[in-house]
ROTORMI-339930 format. One record per atom (N, C-alpha, C): z, y, x. Coordinates in steps of 0.2 Angstrom, whole numbers, plus 5000, padded with zeros to 4 digits. Layout:
// ROTORMI-339930
ZYX...
END
This chain:
// ROTORMI-339930
496250215004496250255009496650355008497150355010497350465009497150495015497050545014496750595021497350585026497950585023498350575028498550505034498150455031497950415035497450415039496850455036496150475039496150515046496950555046497250595051497450545056497850535055498150475059497850425062497150385059496850345063496350415067496250455066495850525071496250535077496950555075497450575080497450505085497450465084497450395088496750375093496150375089495850365091495250405092495350465090495050515091494050485088494150485082493750455079493450515076492750535075492550615069492850555062492950635060493150635053492850705052492550755054492350815051491750805044491750755046491150735040491250705034492150695033492450675027493050735024492850765022493250825020493550825012493950745012494250755004495050705004495350724998495950695000496050604998495450564995495550514994495050494996494950434998494250385000494550304997493850294993493850234989493250174992493350114996492650085000492650024993492050034991491849964986491149934988491249864989490749834988490349804983489749804981489549774976488849714979488849694972488149644973487649674968487649694964487349724959487049794959486549794965486249864967485949924963485649894958485449944951486049964949486449904943486949944940487449984944487449964952488050014953487750084955487250094960487150134958487050174952487050154945487050194940487850204938488050174940488950194939489250234943488750234948489050304954488850374950488350374950487950424946488350454943488450394937489050424931489750444935490150424938490550444940490550514945490150514948489750584950489950654948489250634941489250654935489950684932490150654932490850684928491350704931491450704940491750754944492250694946492250634944492750584948492650574953492150584957492050584964491650634966491950664971491650724975490950684979491250654983490650634986490350574988489750554987489650464989489450454994489450394998489050385004489050305003488350305004488050215001487850185010488150145013487750105017487050085017486850075021486050065020485750005026486649975031486149935035486749925036487149865041487749845043488049875050487849905053488049965056488449995052488250025046488450105043488950065040489050035036489549975034490249975038489849945046490649935047490849995051490550055051490850125054491350145047491050105041491450145035492150135035492050025036492649995036493050045043492850055048493150065052493750115051493650135049494150205047494750155041494750135037495350075036495550045039495050025043495449945048495849965053495850025053496150055062496850065060496850095051497550115049498150105053498350045051498850005054498850005060498650005065498350005072498850085073498650115069498550185071499450215071499550195065500350195064500650155068500750115071501350045073501550085079501350115082501950165090502350185085502250235080502450265077503350235073503450165072503850115070503950145061503350135058503450165051504050105047504250155041504350085038503950075032503850005031503349995029503449955021502949965016503249935009502549915007502649835005502149815003502049794996501849844991502049854984501449844979501849834972500949814967501349844961500949874958500849884950500349864945500249884939499749844933499449914936498749894936498249924939498150004935498350004927498450054926498850124926499250094931499850124935499650144941499050134943499350124953499150204953498750244950498850304951499250364951499550324945500350364943500850354949500650284954501250274957501150314964500450354966500150384970500350424971500250484963500650534960501250544963501750484961502350504961502550504968502250454972502650444978502350514982501750524981501550594986502250674982502250654978502850724975503350714977503850654978504350624982504350654990503950644991503750645001503650725000503350764994503250834995503750864998504650854994505050874996505350844998505250805003505850775007505250785014504850835018504650845023504550825029505150795028505350765035505150705036504550685032504150625034503550635032503250585034502250575033502350515028502050515024501750455019501150425021500750385023500150365024500350295020499650295014499450275009498850235011498850165008498150125010498250045004497750035003497849984998497249944994497549914991496849884987496949904978496549944977496749994970496449934964495949874966495849844961496349774958496849774962497349734959498149774958497949844960498649874962499249864965498649844972499449844979499249894984499749914984499849964988500249984995499749995000500549975005500650045007501450045007501750125009501850125016501750185018501950165027502450255027502850255028503250315030503450335037503450385041503250405046503750455047504350455051504850515053504350565058504450615055504250675060504450685065505150675065505650695073505950635073506050635080506950585083506950515078506250475077506350415074506650385067506550335065506950325057507650275059507950315056508750305058509150255051509550205053509750165047509850225039509850245038509950315032509550325032508950345034508350375033508050295029508050255031507650165029507950175022508750175022509050165015508850215008508750285010508450335007507950315005507550315009506850305007506450225003506950165004507050115001507250124994507750154992508050184987507450204982507150254985506850294981506250264978505850224983505150204985505450144978505850104977505850054974506150094966506350144967506550174960505750184957505350224961504850224960504550174954504250134959503950064960504150034953504750014950505249994945504950014940504950084940504850114935504250124931503750104937503050084932502750034933503549984933503449904928502949874936503049894942502949854949503349824952503149774958503649754961503849784967503949734971504349764978503949734982503449684981503249614985502549614981501849614985501249584985501249544987500649564993500249524996500549465003501049495003501649475008502249435007502349435003502949394999503749445000503949394999504849415000505049425007504849355009505149355017505849365018505949385023506649395023506849455024506549515025506949595024506749605019506349575013506649595006507249555003507449525005507849475000508349514998508849565001509349594997509049634990508449674993508249724988508049654981507649624983507449554976508049564973508449524976509249484973509549564969509549624972509649674968509349704960508749694962508249724956507949684954507849624954507449584951507949564943507349544939507849514933508249414936508649434932509449374932508949324931508749294926508349264926507649224928507449254931506949244935507349214942507849254945508149224949508549154948508649134942509149074940508449034939508149054937507448994936507348994944507049014948506949004958507448954958508048974957508848944961508648854958508448864950508548784949507948744950507348784951506848754956506848714962507348774965507548744974507948674973508448684967508748624967508548574965507948584961507848504958507148474964506948524967506348494969506848494978507048504976507448524988508548514986508648454983509348444983509548434988509148424994509448415001509548475006509248515002509448585005508848585013508248555013508048545020507248575018506948605015506448655013506648735015506548745021506448845022507148855024507648835025508348835024508548915026508948935021509249005023508649045022508349055016507849085015508049135008507449125003507749174997508049124995508349084992508749024989509048984995509649004995509848955000510348884996
END
């Protein structure tokens, strides 16, 4: 998660973050302590990590996770525009950089990022700084975020599926061959059209 996400948690829940003075935060859980400590030392020595905090008991672990788990709740009252996207792991840092560059040029929005770096899944949340998001805001944001994700060989949905909200975007951007395969599978297994009707494939 990013500093902006952490600031939002602090704003809503007044949690002390004065000791956390970085732009990006990564929570890692491990089983082989010796090997993992050696890896952390290497990362720190190469300048890839500014600060490393290791929990020594469950209370500390829960406190660390609290920063991450409260992010969604901290932005819920702001009616964020939400995206659940994924890119190949090799492109996840590129995705974060491109998104941050885009929103630096569009300052009326605040970008809140958190996700799962291990599988390239990023939760992108966009808050409008004043006035709330109107349909034209949503269309503008969706078009640009989808373009960034697809340019990095990504997908418009990761762990939360297509659902109802992403049908239009999926049909617009997705490979026609893949859509035809989905339609054929639907026809083969559900020729009476009784399973989950009116959703992705009608």
